[in-house]
C-alpha positions in Angstrom: 33.3 14.5 -10.0 32.1 11.0 -11.6 28.4 10.2 -11.7 27.9 7.6 -9.3 24.9 5.3 -11.1 23.6 1.9 -10.2 25.6 -0.6 -11.9 28.2 0.8 -9.4 26.7 -0.8 -6.3 24.4 -3.1 -7.7 24.9 -7.1 -6.7 25.6 -9.5 -9.3 25.7 -12.3 -7.1 21.6 -12.4 -6.5 19.4 -15.2 -7.1 18.2 -16.4 -9.7 15.1 -17.7 -10.0 12.4 -19.7 -12.8 9.1 -19.6 -12.7 8.8 -23.3 -12.8 10.7 -23.8 -9.5 8.9 -24.9 -6.4 8.5 -21.7 -3.7 10.4 -23.7 -1.5 13.3 -23.9 -3.5 12.9 -20.6 -4.5 13.2 -19.8 -0.4 16.3 -21.4 0.0 18.2 -19.5 -3.0 17.0 -16.4 -1.4 18.0 -17.4 2.1 21.5 -18.5 0.5 21.7 -14.9 -0.7 20.4 -13.4 2.0 18.0 -11.6 0.1 14.7 -9.9 0.9 13.6 -11.1 -3.2 14.6 -11.8 -6.2 14.1 -11.8 -10.1 12.4 -14.5 -11.7 14.4 -14.9 -15.2 14.3 -17.2 -18.3 16.4 -19.6 -19.6 17.9 -16.4 -21.2 17.6 -14.3 -17.9 15.2 -12.2 -19.2 12.9 -10.2 -16.8 9.7 -12.7 -15.7 8.6 -11.3 -12.5 9.8 -10.6 -8.8 9.2 -12.8 -5.7 9.8 -11.8 -2.0 10.3 -13.8 1.4 6.8 -12.1 2.0 5.2 -14.5 -0.2 7.5 -17.2 0.0 6.7 -16.8 3.7 3.2 -17.3 3.0 3.3 -20.2 1.2 6.0 -22.3 3.2 3.9 -21.6 6.4 1.1 -23.6 4.1 3.6 -26.3 3.3 5.1 -26.8 6.8 1.9 -26.0 8.7 -1.0 -27.3 6.9 1.0 -29.7 4.9 -1.2 -28.2 1.8 0.6 -28.6 -2.0 3.7 -27.0 -2.9 3.0 -24.4 -5.1 5.5 -22.6 -7.8 7.2 -19.7 -8.6 4.5 -18.7 -11.5 1.7 -19.6 -9.3 2.5 -16.4 -6.6 4.9 -14.3 -8.7 5.0 -10.6 -9.4 4.8 -9.6 -13.2 4.4 -6.3 -13.1 7.7 -5.6 -11.7 9.9 -2.3 -12.2 12.7 -2.5 -13.0 15.9 0.2 -13.6 18.8 0.2 -16.1 22.4 0.4 -14.9 23.1 4.1 -15.5 20.5 5.2 -13.6 21.8 7.8 -11.2 22.3 6.9 -7.6 20.6 10.3 -6.0 17.2 9.7 -8.5 17.1 6.2 -7.6 17.5 7.0 -3.7 14.4 9.6 -4.2 12.9 6.5 -6.1 13.4 4.8 -3.0 12.1 6.7 -0.4 8.5 7.0 -1.7 6.2 3.8 -2.1 8.0 2.1 -4.8 9.6 -0.5 -4.1 13.0 -1.2 -2.0 15.0 -3.6 -4.2 14.7 -3.3 -8.3 16.2 -6.0 -10.9 18.6 -3.8 -13.2 18.3 -4.9 -16.8 19.8 -4.2 -19.9 18.4 -3.2 -23.4 17.5 -6.3 -23.8 15.4 -6.6 -20.6 18.0 -9.1 -19.5 18.5 -9.0 -15.7 22.3 -7.9 -14.9 22.2 -7.0 -11.3 19.9 -6.5 -8.4 20.0 -3.0 -6.3 18.8 -2.9 -2.8 18.2 0.3 -0.2 20.6 -1.0 1.9 23.3 -0.7 -1.4 21.9 2.9 -2.3 22.9 3.9 1.3 26.0 2.9 1.1 26.6 4.9 -2.2 25.2 8.1 -0.8 27.2 7.5 2.6 30.4 6.9 0.2 29.8 10.1 -1.3 29.7 11.9 1.9 33.2 10.1 3.8 
């Protein structure tokens, strides 16, 4: 049986967010893709960081309710991002996601370019596909 790896279930249609983008715009991009978060990439698609709905919600609340300044993604993004390679086996990724590690990962190539995103839901689907 062929080993199931991250690239078999990763999404290649993900929100691509730049660090100089306003958080409000990043929030809109996440909503369009129905994503809980997304990778921050440079012009060459290299991974710079990650932003989540939670971080966007905090800034959007300040903007909507308090009419405070509009923050840029680089003001709030996380730069300590765990990423995975496309050939990581689904079973090891599932075990990783059960713990305290992130539940969404950017998938990067050998040059640290983002080629996809894999979520807990996609890993769960992969596991179920092996059973049914």
